[in-house]
C-alpha positions, 0 to 999 in steps of 0.5 A: 497483495498489490494496493494501488492508491490515489488520494485515499488519505481520508480512508487509507489507514482504516482500509490497511487495518481492514486488509491486514486483519482479513489476510491474517485470518487466512495467511501466516505470511503475506506481503502488501505493496502499496503504490501511491499513484502521484497522490497530492493529499496525505495519502503518502504521510498516513501510509508512511505513518502506518508502516512506521507504527507496524514494523512487524508487517511486510508492507512496501510503499512506493510513491512516484511523484507522477501519476502513472495510471492504475495499470502501470501502478499494478505492474509496478507492483508485480515487478517489485513483489517477492516470490 
């Protein structure tokens, strides 16, 4: 699952929890790729904290410093996904 985000600091932790709970209902294995598209709020910190608190989950996090746009973020996710 590719999750492009931009300045979602207030919602990202809860959104990741909801996403994981839904994926666990249907899949025994899954990968989540979160791409913070140049976020300037607490998004990056909150995603990193969530990943550290849940090392059993297959979550990759990328945080380019510049805004690439949603399309480029999604393409980056596809390029880095594991098959």
